[in-house]
C-alpha positions as CSV (number, residue, x, y, z in Angstrom):
1,M,5.1,91.2,-86.4
2,A,2.6,90.4,-83.9
3,Q,5.0,88.9,-81.3
4,T,7.2,92.3,-81.7
5,I,4.1,94.3,-80.9
6,E,3.7,92.0,-77.8
7,I,7.0,92.6,-76.6
8,I,6.8,96.4,-77.2
9,G,3.5,96.4,-75.3
10,L,5.0,94.5,-72.6
11,A,8.0,96.7,-72.5
12,I,5.8,100.0,-72.0
13,V,3.8,98.2,-69.3
14,N,7.1,97.6,-67.4
15,L,8.4,100.9,-67.7
16,V,5.1,102.5,-66.6
17,V,4.7,100.1,-63.5
18,L,8.3,100.0,-62.4
19,V,9.5,103.4,-63.3
20,G,6.4,105.7,-63.8
21,L,4.7,104.2,-60.7
22,A,7.8,104.3,-58.6
23,P,7.5,107.9,-57.3
24,L,3.8,107.0,-56.3
25,A,4.8,104.0,-54.2
26,D,7.8,106.1,-52.8
27,G,4.8,108.8,-51.9
28,L,2.6,105.9,-50.1
29,L,5.8,104.8,-48.3
30,R,6.6,108.5,-46.8
31,K,3.0,108.7,-45.9
32,L,3.4,105.3,-44.0
33,R,6.7,106.6,-42.4
34,A,4.8,109.8,-41.2
35,T,2.1,107.8,-39.7
36,L,4.7,105.7,-38.0
37,H,6.2,109.0,-36.7
38,S,2.7,110.2,-35.5
39,R,2.7,113.2,-37.8
40,K,0.7,114.0,-41.0
41,G,3.4,113.9,-43.7
42,P,3.4,115.3,-47.1
43,P,0.9,114.2,-50.0
44,I,1.3,110.9,-51.4
45,T,2.3,112.9,-54.8
46,Q,5.0,114.8,-53.4
47,P,7.5,112.7,-55.0
48,Y,6.3,113.7,-58.5
49,I,6.1,117.3,-57.7
50,D,9.8,117.1,-56.0
51,L,10.9,115.7,-59.5
52,L,9.2,118.1,-61.6
53,K,10.7,120.9,-59.4
54,L,14.4,119.4,-59.8
55,L,13.8,118.9,-63.6
56,G,13.0,122.6,-63.5
57,K,16.2,123.8,-61.9
58,E,19.6,124.6,-63.3
59,D,22.0,121.7,-63.2
60,L,25.0,123.0,-61.6
61,T,28.5,121.6,-62.0
62,P,30.8,121.8,-58.9
63,Q,33.6,124.3,-59.5
64,G,36.3,121.7,-58.9
65,T,35.1,119.4,-61.5
66,V,36.7,120.1,-64.9
67,G,37.7,118.3,-68.1
68,F,37.1,114.3,-67.9
69,G,35.3,114.8,-64.6
70,A,33.0,117.1,-65.7
71,G,31.8,114.5,-68.6
72,V,31.6,111.9,-65.9
73,W,29.6,114.4,-63.7
74,A,27.3,115.0,-66.5
75,V,26.7,111.5,-67.8
76,A,26.5,109.5,-64.4
77,P,22.7,110.2,-63.7
78,I,21.7,109.5,-67.3
79,L,23.7,106.1,-67.2
80,G,22.2,105.4,-63.7
81,L,18.7,105.8,-64.6
82,G,19.2,104.2,-68.1
83,A,20.7,101.2,-66.4
84,I,17.6,100.8,-64.1
85,M,15.0,101.4,-67.2
86,V,16.8,98.6,-68.9
87,A,16.7,96.4,-66.0
88,A,13.0,97.0,-65.6
89,L,12.6,95.3,-68.9
90,F,14.0,91.9,-67.4
91,V,12.0,92.1,-64.4
92,P,8.7,90.0,-64.3
93,L,5.5,91.6,-63.1
94,A,3.5,88.3,-63.8
95,G,5.2,85.6,-66.1
96,A,7.8,86.3,-68.7
97,P,9.5,89.7,-68.8
98,P,9.7,91.7,-72.0
99,L,13.4,90.9,-72.7
100,N,13.0,87.4,-71.5
101,F,14.6,86.4,-74.9
102,A,17.4,88.8,-74.9
103,G,19.0,88.4,-71.2
104,D,18.6,86.8,-68.2
105,V,19.8,86.9,-64.6
106,I,23.3,87.7,-65.5
107,A,22.3,90.8,-67.6
108,L,20.0,91.8,-64.7
109,L,22.8,92.1,-62.3
110,Y,25.1,93.6,-64.7
111,L,22.6,96.5,-65.2
112,L,21.8,96.9,-61.3
113,A,25.5,96.9,-60.7
114,L,26.0,99.6,-63.5
115,A,23.4,101.8,-61.8
116,T,25.4,101.8,-58.4
117,V,28.7,102.3,-60.4
118,A,27.0,105.5,-61.9
119,I,26.4,106.6,-58.2
120,T,30.0,106.0,-57.3
121,L,31.5,107.7,-60.5
122,G,29.3,110.7,-60.0
123,G,30.3,111.2,-56.2
124,F,34.0,110.8,-57.2
125,A,33.7,113.3,-60.0
126,S,32.3,115.9,-57.7
127,G,35.5,116.7,-56.0
128,N,33.6,116.9,-52.9
129,P,35.1,115.2,-49.6
130,Y,32.0,113.9,-48.2
131,A,31.1,112.6,-51.8
132,Y,34.3,110.7,-51.8
133,I,33.5,108.8,-48.5
134,G,29.8,108.3,-49.8
135,A,31.2,106.7,-53.1
136,S,33.7,104.5,-50.9
137,R,30.9,103.6,-49.1
138,E,28.8,102.7,-52.0
139,V,31.5,100.5,-53.6
140,M,31.7,98.8,-49.9
141,M,28.0,98.1,-50.0
142,L,28.2,96.9,-53.7
143,L,31.1,94.6,-52.9
144,T,29.0,92.9,-49.9
145,A,25.1,93.3,-50.2
146,E,24.8,92.7,-54.1
147,P,26.9,89.4,-54.3
148,V,24.2,88.0,-51.6
149,M,21.4,89.0,-54.1
150,A,23.4,87.5,-57.0
151,I,24.0,84.3,-55.1
152,A,20.3,84.0,-54.0
153,L,19.3,84.5,-57.6
154,V,21.7,81.8,-58.9
155,A,20.7,79.2,-56.5
156,I,17.2,79.5,-57.9
157,A,18.7,79.3,-61.6
158,V,20.7,76.3,-60.5
159,K,17.6,74.4,-59.0
160,A,15.6,75.4,-62.3
161,H,18.4,74.4,-64.7
162,T,18.0,78.0,-66.4
163,L,19.0,81.4,-66.1
164,T,16.0,82.9,-67.7
165,F,13.2,84.4,-65.4
166,A,10.4,82.5,-67.2
167,G,12.2,79.1,-66.5
168,M,12.8,80.1,-63.0
169,I,9.4,81.1,-62.2
170,A,7.9,78.0,-64.0
171,S,10.2,76.0,-62.1
172,Q,9.5,77.2,-58.6
173,G,5.8,77.2,-59.4
174,A,5.8,73.5,-60.2
175,V,8.4,72.5,-57.5
176,G,6.8,74.4,-54.7
177,F,8.8,75.1,-51.6
178,S,12.2,73.6,-51.4
179,V,15.0,73.8,-49.0
180,S,17.2,75.6,-51.3
181,G,14.3,78.1,-52.3
182,V,13.5,78.9,-48.7
183,I,16.8,79.7,-47.8
184,A,17.6,81.7,-51.0
185,T,14.4,83.7,-50.3
186,I,15.6,84.5,-46.7
187,A,19.1,85.7,-48.2
188,F,17.5,87.7,-50.6
189,L,15.3,89.2,-48.0
190,L,17.8,90.1,-45.6
191,A,19.8,91.8,-48.4
192,L,16.8,93.7,-49.7
193,Q,17.0,96.6,-46.9
194,A,20.6,97.3,-48.1
195,N,20.0,97.2,-51.8
196,V,17.3,99.7,-51.6
197,G,19.4,102.0,-49.3
198,K,17.0,102.1,-46.3
199,L,17.8,102.0,-42.7
200,P,20.0,100.6,-41.0
201,F,22.0,100.4,-44.6
202,D,21.3,103.8,-45.8
203,I,25.1,104.2,-45.1
204,P,26.4,105.7,-48.4
205,E,24.2,108.5,-48.2
206,A,23.9,108.9,-44.3
207,E,22.5,112.6,-44.2
208,T,23.3,113.4,-40.6
209,E,26.6,112.1,-40.9
210,I,28.1,112.9,-44.6
211,M,25.2,115.1,-45.8
212,G,23.9,113.0,-48.6
213,G,27.4,111.2,-49.5
214,P,27.8,110.9,-53.4
215,F,24.7,113.2,-53.8
216,I,25.8,116.4,-51.7
217,E,26.9,118.3,-54.8
218,R,23.9,117.2,-56.8
219,S,20.9,119.5,-57.8
220,G,18.5,119.9,-60.5
221,P,18.0,117.3,-63.3
222,G,20.9,115.3,-62.4
223,L,19.6,114.9,-58.5
224,A,15.9,114.3,-60.0
225,L,17.4,111.2,-62.3
226,F,19.1,109.7,-59.3
227,R,16.0,109.9,-57.1
228,L,13.9,108.3,-59.7
229,A,16.3,105.6,-60.3
230,A,16.4,104.7,-56.6
231,Q,12.7,104.7,-56.3
232,A,12.4,102.3,-59.5
233,K,15.1,100.2,-57.9
234,T,13.0,99.8,-54.9
235,L,9.9,98.5,-57.0
236,I,12.3,96.3,-59.0
237,F,13.8,94.5,-55.9
238,G,10.3,94.0,-54.8
239,F,9.0,92.4,-57.9
240,L,12.0,90.1,-58.1
241,L,11.3,89.0,-54.4
242,V,7.5,88.0,-55.1
243,T,7.8,86.7,-58.5
244,V,11.0,84.7,-58.4
245,F,11.1,83.5,-54.9
246,L,7.5,83.5,-54.1
247,P,5.5,83.0,-57.3
248,W,2.5,81.1,-55.5
249,P,-0.3,80.3,-56.1
250,T,0.1,79.6,-59.7
251,H,-2.2,79.0,-62.7
252,L,-4.4,82.1,-61.7
253,G,-4.6,84.0,-65.1
254,L,-2.4,87.0,-66.0
255,P,-4.9,89.5,-64.7
256,L,-5.4,87.9,-61.2
257,A,-1.7,87.0,-60.8
258,T,-0.8,90.4,-61.6
259,L,-2.9,91.8,-59.2
260,L,-1.9,89.4,-56.6
261,N,1.9,90.2,-57.2
262,F,1.1,94.1,-56.7
263,V,-0.5,93.1,-53.2
264,K,2.5,90.9,-52.2
265,V,4.7,93.7,-53.3
266,A,3.1,96.2,-51.2
267,V,3.2,93.9,-48.1
268,V,7.1,93.6,-48.8
269,L,7.4,97.5,-49.1
270,V,5.5,97.9,-46.1
271,L,7.8,95.5,-44.0
272,V,10.8,97.4,-45.5
273,E,9.6,100.8,-44.5
274,I,8.8,99.5,-41.0
275,A,12.3,98.2,-40.7
276,N,13.4,101.5,-41.8
277,V,11.7,103.5,-39.1
278,A,12.4,100.9,-36.5
279,N,16.2,100.7,-36.9
280,P,19.0,103.0,-36.2
281,R,21.9,103.2,-38.9
282,L,24.8,100.9,-38.4
283,R,28.2,101.7,-39.3
284,I,29.9,100.8,-42.5
285,D,32.1,97.8,-40.8
286,Q,29.1,96.6,-39.0
287,A,27.2,96.3,-42.2
288,M,30.1,94.6,-44.0
289,V,30.5,92.2,-41.2
290,F,26.7,91.4,-41.1
291,Y,26.8,90.6,-45.0
292,S,30.2,89.3,-45.8
293,R,30.1,86.7,-42.8
294,I,26.7,86.0,-42.0
295,V,24.0,86.6,-45.0
296,V,26.6,85.9,-47.6
297,F,27.0,82.4,-45.8
298,V,23.2,81.9,-45.9
299,A,23.0,82.4,-49.8
300,V,25.7,79.9,-50.5
301,V,24.2,77.3,-48.0
302,A,21.0,77.9,-50.6
303,L,23.3,77.5,-53.5
304,V,24.9,74.3,-52.2
305,F,21.3,72.7,-51.6
306,A,20.4,73.8,-54.9
307,A,23.5,72.0,-56.5
308,L,22.4,69.1,-54.6
309,G,18.9,69.3,-55.9
310,A,17.3,69.9,-52.5
């Protein structure tokens, strides 16, 4: 009974941090972006205000979306946010995640891919040609950037001889820096920008080119759910990086370790936002070449070294 209560408590904490506080993190990053642009920018609570406004609006369905397509259109935002919320329960904040007993790296990768598939399905169901382009690009990025993340995580898992996050973190903390761990960290960091949809890899949405891509027909609650899922996804990747790949220093105690992880995530997100401001958008073919020929090679090298025990 006590263990069940502890799991429920940890689950609530994870959801509050990774989903409930995600708009606040986005607001802070928007403020940083405005500062780098030499402008005042919106208040840090603006993402919450935007979400509340969207939730209060009518959820319109495109005229050409009927039958099965209408069902897909309605379910896609719920599926996307639902997958992200469940994924948040597998992400360690400092130590074992709430659902460490029920799943591992494979389950997390499946849920993150499902969230991307939800965006793609919603785009194709809209009937808008710009949404088709954005959804197609979303699939291309899914097939190039997310495998890098997967291979990097599997490299750490192979090194630790376990697929559970608790075991991976314990192994990383005990082993310290290793060749495979360093290379896997570099690969994951290079894939992070694309996985969170920031410049120069915000190609599926590309507001100045395809006007939002798969979200061009979205409004109201559906758009709010997708926005919240994207904001939470950014925090999820940040915590994955600092807890699985950079868990040091260890033996600090849970409160201090959690606080330190928050600081490390803040540093990572600041670097992501600086890259977002400093880089122009790449073309989809340039992004695919970068990930499929360069970054995936780095990740595979990390996996090979991990298999060799290095």
